[in-house]
The first five atom37 places (N, CA, C, CB, O) and aatype in JSON, in Angstrom:
{
  "aatype": [12, 0, 19, 1, 9, 10, 10, 19, 3, 3, 8, 15, 0, 19, 1, 5, 7, 9, 1, 19, 10, 10, 15, 7, 8, 14, 6, 17, 19, 9, 19, 3, 6, 0, 1, 3, 7, 9, 6, 0, 19, 6, 11, 0, 15, 8, 10, 11, 14, 3, 19, 9, 19, 10, 3, 19, 16, 12, 14, 1, 12, 3, 7, 10, 6, 0, 4, 1, 5, 9, 1, 11, 2, 9, 14, 7, 9, 6, 19, 10, 9, 19, 16, 5, 8, 6, 15, 15, 5, 12, 12, 8, 6, 0, 9, 11, 0, 7, 0, 15, 7, 18, 19, 16, 11, 19, 2, 19, 19, 1, 3, 10, 6, 12, 0, 19, 3, 19, 19, 15, 1, 8, 7, 4, 13, 14, 0, 6, 12, 1, 2],
  "atom_mask": [
    [1, 1, 1, 1, 1],
    [1, 1, 1, 1, 1],
    [1, 1, 1, 1, 1],
    [1, 1, 1, 1, 1],
    [1, 1, 1, 1, 1],
    [1, 1, 1, 1, 1],
    [1, 1, 1, 1, 1],
    [1, 1, 1, 1, 1],
    [1, 1, 1, 1, 1],
    [1, 1, 1, 1, 1],
    [1, 1, 1, 1, 1],
    [1, 1, 1, 1, 1],
    [1, 1, 1, 1, 1],
    [1, 1, 1, 1, 1],
    [1, 1, 1, 1, 1],
    [1, 1, 1, 1, 1],
    [1, 1, 1, 0, 1],
    [1, 1, 1, 1, 1],
    [1, 1, 1, 1, 1],
    [1, 1, 1, 1, 1],
    [1, 1, 1, 1, 1],
    [1, 1, 1, 1, 1],
    [1, 1, 1, 1, 1],
    [1, 1, 1, 0, 1],
    [1, 1, 1, 1, 1],
    [1, 1, 1, 1, 1],
    [1, 1, 1, 1, 1],
    [1, 1, 1, 1, 1],
    [1, 1, 1, 1, 1],
    [1, 1, 1, 1, 1],
    [1, 1, 1, 1, 1],
    [1, 1, 1, 1, 1],
    [1, 1, 1, 1, 1],
    [1, 1, 1, 1, 1],
    [1, 1, 1, 1, 1],
    [1, 1, 1, 1, 1],
    [1, 1, 1, 0, 1],
    [1, 1, 1, 1, 1],
    [1, 1, 1, 1, 1],
    [1, 1, 1, 1, 1],
    [1, 1, 1, 1, 1],
    [1, 1, 1, 1, 1],
    [1, 1, 1, 1, 1],
    [1, 1, 1, 1, 1],
    [1, 1, 1, 1, 1],
    [1, 1, 1, 1, 1],
    [1, 1, 1, 1, 1],
    [1, 1, 1, 1, 1],
    [1, 1, 1, 1, 1],
    [1, 1, 1, 1, 1],
    [1, 1, 1, 1, 1],
    [1, 1, 1, 1, 1],
    [1, 1, 1, 1, 1],
    [1, 1, 1, 1, 1],
    [1, 1, 1, 1, 1],
    [1, 1, 1, 1, 1],
    [1, 1, 1, 1, 1],
    [1, 1, 1, 1, 1],
    [1, 1, 1, 1, 1],
    [1, 1, 1, 1, 1],
    [1, 1, 1, 1, 1],
    [1, 1, 1, 1, 1],
    [1, 1, 1, 0, 1],
    [1, 1, 1, 1, 1],
    [1, 1, 1, 1, 1],
    [1, 1, 1, 1, 1],
    [1, 1, 1, 1, 1],
    [1, 1, 1, 1, 1],
    [1, 1, 1, 1, 1],
    [1, 1, 1, 1, 1],
    [1, 1, 1, 1, 1],
    [1, 1, 1, 1, 1],
    [1, 1, 1, 1, 1],
    [1, 1, 1, 1, 1],
    [1, 1, 1, 1, 1],
    [1, 1, 1, 0, 1],
    [1, 1, 1, 1, 1],
    [1, 1, 1, 1, 1],
    [1, 1, 1, 1, 1],
    [1, 1, 1, 1, 1],
    [1, 1, 1, 1, 1],
    [1, 1, 1, 1, 1],
    [1, 1, 1, 1, 1],
    [1, 1, 1, 1, 1],
    [1, 1, 1, 1, 1],
    [1, 1, 1, 1, 1],
    [1, 1, 1, 1, 1],
    [1, 1, 1, 1, 1],
    [1, 1, 1, 1, 1],
    [1, 1, 1, 1, 1],
    [1, 1, 1, 1, 1],
    [1, 1, 1, 1, 1],
    [1, 1, 1, 1, 1],
    [1, 1, 1, 1, 1],
    [1, 1, 1, 1, 1],
    [1, 1, 1, 1, 1],
    [1, 1, 1, 1, 1],
    [1, 1, 1, 0, 1],
    [1, 1, 1, 1, 1],
    [1, 1, 1, 1, 1],
    [1, 1, 1, 0, 1],
    [1, 1, 1, 1, 1],
    [1, 1, 1, 1, 1],
    [1, 1, 1, 1, 1],
    [1, 1, 1, 1, 1],
    [1, 1, 1, 1, 1],
    [1, 1, 1, 1, 1],
    [1, 1, 1, 1, 1],
    [1, 1, 1, 1, 1],
    [1, 1, 1, 1, 1],
    [1, 1, 1, 1, 1],
    [1, 1, 1, 1, 1],
    [1, 1, 1, 1, 1],
    [1, 1, 1, 1, 1],
    [1, 1, 1, 1, 1],
    [1, 1, 1, 1, 1],
    [1, 1, 1, 1, 1],
    [1, 1, 1, 1, 1],
    [1, 1, 1, 1, 1],
    [1, 1, 1, 1, 1],
    [1, 1, 1, 1, 1],
    [1, 1, 1, 1, 1],
    [1, 1, 1, 0, 1],
    [1, 1, 1, 1, 1],
    [1, 1, 1, 1, 1],
    [1, 1, 1, 1, 1],
    [1, 1, 1, 1, 1],
    [1, 1, 1, 1, 1],
    [1, 1, 1, 1, 1],
    [1, 1, 1, 1, 1],
    [1, 1, 1, 1, 1]
  ],
  "atom_positions": [
    [[7.32, 4.2, 6.89], [7.03, 5.45, 7.55], [8.34, 6.2, 7.83], [6.24, 5.21, 8.85], [9.32, 5.6, 8.27]],
    [[8.35, 7.49, 7.58], [9.55, 8.31, 7.73], [9.9, 8.51, 9.2], [9.36, 9.67, 7.05], [9.03, 8.62, 10.06]],
    [[11.2, 8.55, 9.47], [11.71, 8.91, 10.79], [11.9, 10.42, 10.78], [13.06, 8.15, 11.13], [12.64, 10.97, 9.96]],
    [[11.22, 11.09, 11.7], [11.26, 12.55, 11.78], [12.35, 12.98, 12.76], [9.88, 13.12, 12.22], [12.38, 12.51, 13.9]],
    [[13.25, 13.86, 12.31], [14.44, 14.21, 13.08], [14.5, 15.73, 13.3], [15.72, 13.73, 12.35], [14.28, 16.51, 12.38]],
    [[14.81, 16.12, 14.55], [15.06, 17.5, 14.9], [16.56, 17.64, 15.2], [14.19, 17.95, 16.13], [17.1, 16.89, 16.0]],
    [[17.22, 18.61, 14.56], [18.64, 18.86, 14.76], [18.83, 20.03, 15.71], [19.35, 19.13, 13.41], [18.23, 21.09, 15.54]],
    [[19.68, 19.83, 16.74], [19.9, 20.89, 17.72], [21.39, 21.08, 17.97], [19.17, 20.58, 19.04], [22.05, 20.19, 18.5]],
    [[21.9, 22.24, 17.6], [23.29, 22.61, 17.86], [23.35, 24.13, 17.72], [24.3, 21.89, 16.88], [22.65, 24.7, 16.89]],
    [[24.19, 24.78, 18.52], [24.27, 26.23, 18.46], [25.1, 26.73, 17.28], [24.85, 26.75, 19.73], [25.11, 27.93, 17.01]],
    [[25.77, 25.85, 16.57], [26.55, 26.24, 15.4], [25.83, 25.81, 14.12], [27.98, 25.62, 15.45], [25.57, 24.62, 13.91]],
    [[25.52, 26.77, 13.28], [24.78, 26.46, 12.05], [25.58, 25.55, 11.12], [24.41, 27.75, 11.32], [24.99, 24.73, 10.42]],
    [[26.9, 25.68, 11.1], [27.73, 24.83, 10.24], [27.63, 23.36, 10.67], [29.2, 25.29, 10.28], [27.61, 22.47, 9.83]],
    [[27.57, 23.12, 11.98], [27.42, 21.75, 12.48], [26.05, 21.2, 12.09], [27.61, 21.7, 14.02], [25.95, 20.07, 11.63]],
    [[25.0, 22.01, 12.28], [23.66, 21.56, 11.88], [23.62, 21.23, 10.39], [22.6, 22.65, 12.21], [23.05, 20.22, 9.98]],
    [[24.25, 22.09, 9.58], [24.26, 21.85, 8.13], [25.03, 20.57, 7.8], [24.89, 23.06, 7.39], [24.6, 19.8, 6.95]],
    [[26.15, 20.35, 8.45], [26.92, 19.14, 8.21], [26.15, 17.88, 8.58], [0.0, 0.0, 0.0], [26.18, 16.9, 7.84]],
    [[25.46, 17.92, 9.71], [24.64, 16.77, 10.12], [23.51, 16.56, 9.13], [24.08, 16.98, 11.54], [23.19, 15.43, 8.77]],
    [[22.9, 17.65, 8.69], [21.82, 17.55, 7.69], [22.34, 16.85, 6.43], [21.27, 18.97, 7.33], [21.66, 15.97, 5.89]],
    [[23.52, 17.23, 5.97], [24.1, 16.61, 4.77], [24.35, 15.11, 5.01], [25.42, 17.32, 4.38], [24.05, 14.29, 4.15]],
    [[24.92, 14.77, 6.18], [25.19, 13.36, 6.48], [23.91, 12.52, 6.5], [25.9, 13.24, 7.82], [23.93, 11.35, 6.1]],
    [[22.82, 13.09, 6.95], [21.57, 12.32, 7.07], [20.7, 12.39, 5.82], [20.78, 12.83, 8.25], [19.73, 11.64, 5.71]],
    [[21.02, 13.27, 4.89], [20.15, 13.49, 3.73], [20.12, 12.33, 2.74], [20.59, 14.73, 3.01], [19.24, 12.29, 1.88]],
    [[21.04, 11.41, 2.84], [21.07, 10.29, 1.91], [20.05, 9.21, 2.19], [0.0, 0.0, 0.0], [19.93, 8.25, 1.43]],
    [[19.31, 9.35, 3.26], [18.32, 8.34, 3.63], [16.92, 8.85, 3.33], [18.44, 7.96, 5.13], [16.43, 9.75, 4.02]],
    [[16.26, 8.29, 2.32], [14.94, 8.8, 1.94], [13.89, 8.59, 3.02], [14.48, 8.13, 0.66], [12.86, 9.27, 3.03]],
    [[14.13, 7.66, 3.94], [13.15, 7.42, 5.01], [13.35, 8.33, 6.22], [13.22, 5.97, 5.44], [12.6, 8.23, 7.19]],
    [[14.37, 9.21, 6.18], [14.62, 10.15, 7.26], [14.28, 11.56, 6.79], [16.1, 10.07, 7.73], [14.68, 11.97, 5.7]],
    [[13.55, 12.3, 7.62], [13.14, 13.66, 7.28], [13.58, 14.59, 8.4], [11.6, 13.74, 7.06], [13.23, 14.39, 9.57]],
    [[14.35, 15.62, 8.06], [14.71, 16.65, 9.02], [13.52, 17.6, 9.11], [16.05, 17.42, 8.61], [13.23, 18.32, 8.15]],
    [[12.83, 17.61, 10.25], [11.62, 18.43, 10.38], [11.91, 19.86, 10.76], [10.7, 17.82, 11.38], [11.12, 20.76, 10.46]],
    [[13.05, 20.09, 11.44], [13.41, 21.45, 11.82], [14.78, 21.43, 12.5], [12.33, 22.07, 12.78], [15.4, 20.38, 12.68]],
    [[15.23, 22.64, 12.86], [16.49, 22.81, 13.57], [16.26, 23.76, 14.74], [17.61, 23.34, 12.63], [15.35, 24.59, 14.72]],
    [[17.11, 23.62, 15.76], [17.08, 24.53, 16.91], [18.51, 24.9, 17.27], [16.34, 23.88, 18.13], [19.45, 24.16, 17.0]],
    [[18.65, 26.09, 17.91], [19.98, 26.62, 18.23], [20.39, 26.44, 19.68], [20.04, 28.06, 17.88], [21.55, 26.66, 20.03]],
    [[19.45, 26.06, 20.53], [19.77, 25.89, 21.95], [18.73, 24.98, 22.61], [19.84, 27.27, 22.68], [17.75, 24.57, 21.98]],
    [[18.97, 24.69, 23.88], [18.09, 23.77, 24.59], [16.67, 24.25, 24.76], [0.0, 0.0, 0.0], [15.73, 23.46, 24.67]],
    [[16.49, 25.54, 24.99], [15.13, 26.08, 25.14], [14.35, 25.91, 23.85], [15.17, 27.57, 25.54], [13.2, 25.46, 23.87]],
    [[14.97, 26.26, 22.73], [14.32, 26.06, 21.43], [14.04, 24.59, 21.17], [15.2, 26.63, 20.3], [13.0, 24.24, 20.62]],
    [[14.97, 23.72, 21.58], [14.79, 22.28, 21.39], [13.56, 21.77, 22.13], [16.04, 21.52, 21.86], [12.77, 21.02, 21.57]],
    [[13.4, 22.19, 23.37], [12.25, 21.75, 24.17], [10.95, 22.25, 23.54], [12.37, 22.27, 25.63], [9.98, 21.5, 23.44]],
    [[10.94, 23.51, 23.13], [9.73, 24.08, 22.5], [9.39, 23.36, 21.21], [9.93, 25.58, 22.23], [8.24, 22.99, 20.99]],
    [[10.39, 23.16, 20.35], [10.12, 22.53, 19.05], [9.78, 21.05, 19.21], [11.33, 22.69, 18.13], [8.97, 20.52, 18.46]],
    [[10.39, 20.38, 20.18], [10.06, 18.97, 20.43], [8.6, 18.84, 20.84], [10.97, 18.38, 21.52], [7.91, 17.94, 20.38]],
    [[8.14, 19.74, 21.7], [6.74, 19.69, 22.15], [5.78, 19.93, 21.01], [6.5, 20.72, 23.24], [4.72, 19.3, 20.94]],
    [[6.14, 20.82, 20.12], [5.27, 21.17, 18.99], [5.34, 20.15, 17.86], [5.64, 22.54, 18.46], [4.3, 19.73, 17.33]],
    [[6.55, 19.75, 17.48], [6.75, 18.9, 16.3], [6.67, 17.4, 16.6], [8.07, 19.2, 15.68], [6.32, 16.61, 15.72]],
    [[6.99, 17.01, 17.83], [7.02, 15.6, 18.24], [7.81, 14.72, 17.25], [5.59, 15.07, 18.37], [7.27, 13.78, 16.67]],
    [[9.11, 15.05, 17.08], [9.93, 14.22, 16.19], [10.17, 12.84, 16.8], [11.28, 14.92, 15.9], [9.92, 12.63, 17.99]],
    [[10.65, 11.92, 16.0], [10.99, 10.58, 16.5], [12.35, 10.59, 17.17], [10.98, 9.56, 15.35], [12.56, 9.92, 18.18]],
    [[13.29, 11.37, 16.61], [14.67, 11.43, 17.1], [15.1, 12.89, 17.16], [15.64, 10.61, 16.19], [14.81, 13.68, 16.27]],
    [[15.8, 13.23, 18.25], [16.43, 14.55, 18.35], [17.93, 14.33, 18.41], [15.91, 15.35, 19.6], [18.43, 13.62, 19.29]],
    [[18.65, 14.94, 17.47], [20.11, 14.93, 17.47], [20.51, 16.2, 18.22], [20.73, 14.88, 15.99], [20.28, 17.31, 17.74]],
    [[21.11, 16.03, 19.41], [21.23, 17.11, 20.37], [22.67, 17.31, 20.86], [20.32, 16.85, 21.55], [23.3, 16.37, 21.33]],
    [[23.17, 18.54, 20.73], [24.48, 18.9, 21.26], [24.36, 19.08, 22.78], [25.02, 20.2, 20.59], [23.25, 19.25, 23.3]],
    [[25.48, 19.04, 23.48], [25.48, 19.23, 24.93], [25.75, 20.7, 25.28], [26.53, 18.33, 25.6], [24.97, 21.31, 26.01]],
    [[26.84, 21.25, 24.77], [27.27, 22.59, 25.17], [26.6, 23.63, 24.27], [28.81, 22.71, 25.11], [26.99, 23.83, 23.12]],
    [[25.58, 24.3, 24.86], [24.84, 25.32, 24.11], [24.45, 26.44, 25.07], [23.58, 24.71, 23.43], [24.4, 26.24, 26.28]],
    [[24.16, 27.63, 24.53], [23.72, 28.73, 25.38], [22.28, 28.53, 25.87], [23.83, 30.06, 24.62], [21.54, 27.68, 25.37]],
    [[21.91, 29.32, 26.85], [20.58, 29.39, 27.46], [20.19, 28.12, 28.21], [19.55, 29.67, 26.41], [19.83, 28.2, 29.39]],
    [[20.24, 26.96, 27.59], [19.97, 25.69, 28.26], [20.82, 24.63, 27.59], [18.44, 25.3, 28.21], [20.78, 24.48, 26.37]],
    [[21.61, 23.9, 28.39], [22.47, 22.88, 27.78], [21.67, 21.67, 27.33], [23.57, 22.46, 28.77], [20.49, 21.52, 27.68]],
    [[22.31, 20.83, 26.57], [21.64, 19.67, 25.99], [21.2, 18.63, 27.01], [0.0, 0.0, 0.0], [20.19, 17.96, 26.8]],
    [[21.93, 18.49, 28.11], [21.53, 17.51, 29.12], [20.23, 17.92, 29.79], [22.63, 17.34, 30.17], [19.35, 17.08, 29.99]],
    [[20.09, 19.2, 30.13], [18.84, 19.67, 30.72], [17.7, 19.59, 29.7], [19.0, 21.12, 31.24], [16.58, 19.21, 30.05]],
    [[17.99, 19.94, 28.47], [16.96, 19.82, 27.43], [16.52, 18.37, 27.28], [17.48, 20.36, 26.07], [15.33, 18.09, 27.15]],
    [[17.47, 17.45, 27.31], [17.16, 16.02, 27.21], [16.25, 15.6, 28.37], [18.46, 15.18, 27.22], [15.25, 14.91, 28.15]],
    [[16.58, 16.01, 29.59], [15.75, 15.67, 30.76], [14.32, 16.15, 30.56], [16.33, 16.29, 32.05], [13.36, 15.41, 30.77]],
    [[14.17, 17.41, 30.14], [12.84, 17.98, 29.98], [12.06, 17.31, 28.86], [12.93, 19.47, 29.71], [10.87, 17.02, 29.0]],
    [[12.73, 17.05, 27.75], [12.06, 16.4, 26.61], [11.61, 15.0, 26.99], [13.0, 16.35, 25.38], [10.47, 14.62, 26.72]],
    [[12.49, 14.22, 27.61], [12.15, 12.83, 27.98], [11.04, 12.8, 29.03], [13.41, 12.09, 28.52], [10.23, 11.87, 29.05]],
    [[11.0, 13.81, 29.91], [9.94, 13.88, 30.92], [8.6, 14.23, 30.28], [10.3, 14.91, 32.01], [7.58, 13.62, 30.59]],
    [[8.61, 15.21, 29.39], [7.37, 15.71, 28.8], [6.86, 14.88, 27.63], [7.55, 17.11, 28.34], [5.66, 14.78, 27.42]],
    [[7.78, 14.28, 26.86], [7.41, 13.5, 25.68], [8.28, 12.25, 25.66], [7.58, 14.33, 24.35], [9.23, 12.19, 24.89]],
    [[7.98, 11.26, 26.49], [8.89, 10.13, 26.68], [9.14, 9.28, 25.43], [8.36, 9.25, 27.74], [10.12, 8.54, 25.41]],
    [[8.32, 9.35, 24.41], [8.51, 8.53, 23.22], [9.58, 9.03, 22.28], [0.0, 0.0, 0.0], [9.99, 8.3, 21.38]],
    [[10.06, 10.25, 22.48], [11.1, 10.81, 21.63], [12.45, 10.24, 22.05], [11.11, 12.36, 21.7], [12.77, 10.2, 23.24]],
    [[13.24, 9.8, 21.08], [14.59, 9.31, 21.36], [15.57, 10.45, 21.18], [14.95, 8.11, 20.42], [15.46, 11.24, 20.24]],
    [[16.54, 10.54, 22.08], [17.54, 11.6, 22.04], [18.9, 10.99, 21.76], [17.55, 12.41, 23.36], [19.35, 10.08, 22.46]],
    [[19.55, 11.51, 20.73], [20.91, 11.12, 20.37], [21.82, 12.32, 20.64], [21.0, 10.65, 18.88], [21.7, 13.35, 19.97]],
    [[22.71, 12.18, 21.6], [23.66, 13.24, 21.91], [24.81, 13.18, 20.9], [24.19, 13.1, 23.38], [25.41, 12.13, 20.69]],
    [[25.1, 14.32, 20.29], [26.27, 14.46, 19.4], [27.08, 15.61, 19.97], [25.86, 14.72, 17.88], [26.64, 16.76, 19.96]],
    [[28.27, 15.3, 20.48], [29.02, 16.27, 21.27], [30.51, 16.2, 21.03], [28.73, 16.07, 22.73], [31.04, 15.22, 20.51]],
    [[31.19, 17.27, 21.42], [32.65, 17.31, 21.36], [33.26, 16.6, 22.57], [33.15, 18.76, 21.3], [34.46, 16.31, 22.55]],
    [[32.48, 16.32, 23.6], [32.99, 15.75, 24.85], [33.28, 14.25, 24.7], [31.99, 15.97, 25.99], [32.37, 13.43, 24.58]],
    [[34.56, 13.93, 24.71], [35.0, 12.53, 24.6], [35.3, 12.0, 26.0], [36.25, 12.4, 23.67], [36.46, 11.72, 26.32]],
    [[34.27, 11.87, 26.81], [34.49, 11.42, 28.18], [33.4, 10.44, 28.6], [34.54, 12.61, 29.14], [32.23, 10.63, 28.3]],
    [[33.83, 9.4, 29.29], [32.85, 8.42, 29.77], [31.94, 9.05, 30.82], [33.56, 7.18, 30.35], [30.78, 8.67, 30.94]],
    [[32.45, 10.01, 31.57], [31.62, 10.69, 32.56], [30.48, 11.44, 31.87], [32.46, 11.67, 33.41], [29.33, 11.38, 32.32]],
    [[30.78, 12.14, 30.79], [29.73, 12.87, 30.06], [28.73, 11.9, 29.46], [30.35, 13.76, 28.95], [27.53, 12.17, 29.45]],
    [[29.21, 10.75, 28.95], [28.29, 9.76, 28.4], [27.35, 9.27, 29.51], [29.06, 8.58, 27.77], [26.16, 9.1, 29.27]],
    [[27.88, 9.03, 30.7], [27.03, 8.57, 31.81], [26.03, 9.66, 32.21], [27.9, 8.18, 33.02], [24.89, 9.35, 32.57]],
    [[26.44, 10.91, 32.15], [25.5, 12.01, 32.43], [24.39, 12.04, 31.39], [26.25, 13.37, 32.46], [23.23, 12.3, 31.72]],
    [[24.74, 11.78, 30.14], [23.74, 11.75, 29.07], [22.75, 10.6, 29.29], [24.42, 11.6, 27.69], [21.55, 10.77, 29.09]],
    [[23.25, 9.46, 29.7], [22.38, 8.32, 30.0], [21.42, 8.69, 31.13], [23.22, 7.07, 30.39], [20.22, 8.44, 31.03]],
    [[21.96, 9.28, 32.2], [21.11, 9.68, 33.33], [20.05, 10.7, 32.91], [21.97, 10.26, 34.46], [18.95, 10.72, 33.46]],
    [[20.38, 11.52, 31.94], [19.43, 12.52, 31.45], [18.36, 11.92, 30.55], [20.17, 13.61, 30.7], [17.34, 12.56, 30.28]],
    [[18.58, 10.67, 30.08], [17.58, 10.0, 29.26], [17.96, 9.77, 27.82], [0.0, 0.0, 0.0], [17.13, 9.33, 27.03]],
    [[19.21, 10.07, 27.44], [19.63, 9.87, 26.05], [19.72, 8.38, 25.72], [20.99, 10.54, 25.8], [20.05, 7.56, 26.58]],
    [[19.43, 8.06, 24.48], [19.54, 6.68, 23.98], [20.81, 6.46, 23.17], [18.33, 6.35, 23.12], [21.16, 5.33, 22.86]],
    [[21.49, 7.55, 22.84], [22.7, 7.42, 22.04], [23.67, 8.53, 22.32], [0.0, 0.0, 0.0], [23.31, 9.6, 22.8]],
    [[24.95, 8.24, 22.0], [26.03, 9.19, 22.27], [27.08, 9.04, 21.18], [26.66, 8.97, 23.68], [27.65, 7.96, 21.01]],
    [[27.33, 10.11, 20.44], [28.33, 10.12, 19.37], [29.2, 11.35, 19.58], [27.65, 10.12, 17.95], [28.69, 12.46, 19.77]],
    [[30.5, 11.15, 19.53], [31.4, 12.3, 19.61], [31.54, 12.92, 18.22], [32.79, 11.89, 20.18], [31.49, 12.22, 17.21]],
    [[31.71, 14.23, 18.18], [31.81, 14.91, 16.89], [33.01, 14.44, 16.09], [31.88, 16.41, 17.1], [32.97, 14.46, 14.86]],
    [[34.06, 14.02, 16.76], [35.23, 13.51, 16.04], [34.89, 12.23, 15.28], [36.4, 13.25, 17.03], [35.55, 11.9, 14.29]],
    [[33.86, 11.5, 15.72], [33.44, 10.25, 15.07], [32.11, 10.37, 14.34], [33.35, 9.15, 16.09], [31.53, 9.36, 13.94]],
    [[31.63, 11.58, 14.16], [30.28, 11.75, 13.61], [30.15, 11.2, 12.19], [29.91, 13.22, 13.62], [29.12, 10.61, 11.86]],
    [[31.15, 11.37, 11.36], [31.06, 10.85, 9.98], [30.95, 9.32, 10.0], [32.29, 11.29, 9.14], [30.18, 8.74, 9.23]],
    [[31.7, 8.69, 10.87], [31.7, 7.23, 10.96], [30.44, 6.69, 11.62], [32.92, 6.75, 11.71], [29.91, 5.67, 11.19]],
    [[29.94, 7.35, 12.68], [28.92, 6.75, 13.54], [27.51, 7.31, 13.43], [29.35, 6.89, 14.91], [26.56, 6.64, 13.84]],
    [[27.34, 8.51, 12.89], [26.04, 9.18, 12.97], [24.9, 8.38, 12.33], [26.12, 10.52, 12.31], [23.86, 8.2, 12.96]],
    [[25.09, 7.91, 11.11], [24.0, 7.21, 10.43], [23.58, 5.96, 11.19], [24.41, 6.83, 9.01], [22.39, 5.7, 11.37]],
    [[24.55, 5.18, 11.65], [24.23, 3.98, 12.4], [23.53, 4.34, 13.71], [25.51, 3.17, 12.69], [22.57, 3.67, 14.11]],
    [[24.0, 5.39, 14.38], [23.4, 5.79, 15.65], [21.95, 6.23, 15.47], [24.21, 6.92, 16.29], [21.09, 5.85, 16.26]],
    [[21.67, 7.02, 14.45], [20.28, 7.44, 14.19], [19.42, 6.22, 13.9], [20.21, 8.44, 13.0], [18.31, 6.11, 14.41]],
    [[19.92, 5.31, 13.1], [19.17, 4.09, 12.8], [18.87, 3.3, 14.07], [19.96, 3.21, 11.81], [17.73, 2.89, 14.28]],
    [[19.86, 3.11, 14.92], [19.68, 2.32, 16.14], [18.69, 2.99, 17.09], [21.03, 2.11, 16.85], [17.76, 2.34, 17.57]],
    [[18.87, 4.29, 17.37], [17.98, 4.94, 18.33], [16.58, 5.12, 17.77], [18.54, 6.28, 18.74], [15.61, 5.13, 18.53]],
    [[16.44, 5.26, 16.46], [15.1, 5.39, 15.87], [14.29, 4.1, 16.04], [15.2, 5.74, 14.37], [13.06, 4.12, 15.97]],
    [[15.0, 2.99, 16.27], [14.32, 1.71, 16.55], [14.34, 1.39, 18.04], [15.0, 0.56, 15.75], [14.19, 0.25, 18.46]],
    [[14.54, 2.44, 18.85], [14.5, 2.38, 20.31], [15.63, 1.54, 20.91], [13.18, 1.81, 20.76], [15.48, 0.95, 21.98]],
    [[16.76, 1.49, 20.2], [17.95, 0.83, 20.74], [18.88, 1.85, 21.36], [0.0, 0.0, 0.0], [18.57, 3.04, 21.43]],
    [[20.03, 1.37, 21.8], [21.05, 2.23, 22.42], [22.32, 2.22, 21.57], [21.37, 1.77, 23.87], [22.74, 1.17, 21.08]],
    [[22.92, 3.4, 21.41], [24.17, 3.51, 20.67], [25.13, 4.39, 21.44], [23.94, 4.06, 19.25], [24.75, 5.51, 21.8]],
    [[26.33, 3.95, 21.71], [26.81, 2.59, 21.47], [26.17, 1.61, 22.45], [28.34, 2.53, 21.59], [25.49, 2.01, 23.4]],
    [[26.38, 0.34, 22.21], [25.75, -0.71, 23.02], [26.09, -0.56, 24.5], [26.19, -2.09, 22.54], [25.3, -0.97, 25.35]],
    [[27.26, 0.02, 24.83], [27.66, 0.19, 26.24], [26.69, 1.07, 27.01], [29.05, 0.79, 26.33], [26.69, 1.05, 28.24]],
    [[25.86, 1.84, 26.31], [24.91, 2.71, 27.01], [23.88, 1.9, 27.77], [24.22, 3.65, 26.02], [23.22, 2.44, 28.65]],
    [[23.72, 0.64, 27.44], [22.74, -0.2, 28.17], [23.21, -0.5, 29.58], [22.51, -1.52, 27.42], [22.39, -0.73, 30.47]],
    [[24.52, -0.49, 29.8], [25.07, -0.87, 31.1], [24.91, 0.23, 32.14], [26.55, -1.23, 30.97], [25.32, 0.07, 33.29]]
  ]
}
């Protein structure tokens, strides 16, 4: 069964790059894209993807608030934060918001595929997110 993925970032080039990185997996399907947190919440409610790859810093509604709303309204969806913020404090904020994974954009080429695989099976990435 295919893993359905929603991509959310306010920069189209970033969304396109993530799409390219994930396109090599025939069992993963990008169902749609969103440009901000409000769009992410709306599309998550309608599409019910398995995984949302979600940026933090976006206009209208940031990714942490979008994560909170998505996890509250549709708890079965896994959220993978992909962000420029290389801080343990931001990772802890993402955990509190309900994210199952955290990847910095500087490490996205190295970590994204593994992170999507782990969170799609309801695990945590990186493993420190369990603590």
